[in-house]
N, C-alpha and C positions, 0 to 999 in steps of 0.2 A: 464469324467475326471471332467468337471465344476460342475454337479451336484454333485458329491463325495464333492468337496471342498465347495460347498454351503450347504451342511448338517453340514460338519465341522463346518461352522460358525453359522447356525441357531440352531444346537442341541450340539455343542460341546463347546470346552472352550473359544471361540471368539463370544459368544452371543452380547457382548456389539457393535461389528462390526456391526452386522444384525440391531441392533437398529439404528446406526448412517446412514448406507446405505443399505435399506432393497434390497436382491436380490445379496449382496455380497457374493463373494466365498473367501476362504483364508485358510491358514495352520499356525500353530502355533509351536513353538519349542522351547525347551531349553536344554540346556547342561546338562550332567549327575552331574555335581558338581553345577548347578545353577548358574552358574557365567555369562551367557548370556542367553537371552530369545529373540526371533523374531516373528514376524508375516508379512507375505506376503498375502497382501489384493487385490482384483481384484474386478471391478466394469465393465458396459460395456464400459467404457470411459478409464480406466487406470488400471495398476496394480502398487502397491507401497510396499515397503518392509520397516520395520522399526527393526533395531536392538539395543538392550539395553544391555549394558554390563559396568562392572566397574572394575576399575585397581587400584593398588596401584601405587602412584603417585611414590614413591622411587625405586621401581625396576620394575615396570609394571608387576607385578605377578597380574592373575586374582581373583578377590574377589567374594565371593557370594553375590547375590543380595538380600538375605534375609533382610526384614526389610529396605530396601531402600526407603525411602521418606515416612516413617510409614506404608508400607505395612504389613498385617498381615504376622505371622512368615511362614505359609504354602503356601503363594499365591506363585506360579510360577513365575519366571523370564518373561514368555510369555504373561503373563496378564498384564504387564505395556506396552508393545509393542503393543497389540491389543488396550489398551485406548488410547494411543498415535494415532494410526492409525485411531480410531474412531473419536477423536477429529480432527484429519486432513479432514477425509472426510466430515463430517460436514461443516468444513469450505470452501471446494471447490465446494459443491453442486451447 
């Protein structure tokens, strides 16, 4: 299982996690409406999950992550979660 999750990081949509923490394993995910994205990353020392979502402050309806923080329109919500995890992994190395 760990090898499959390592290849998801080294060859899949979480490549920035591999740069931050070589040997990391993990899994990305995005809701079908792109209203939330997540990454669960694991190293030999720990496992950490990052979830990014956006909601209307008026009625708490989930909003799409498209364009959040200046992201390109086609960027999946999980990419921001991977980037946040990579920053965290570098900081705690």
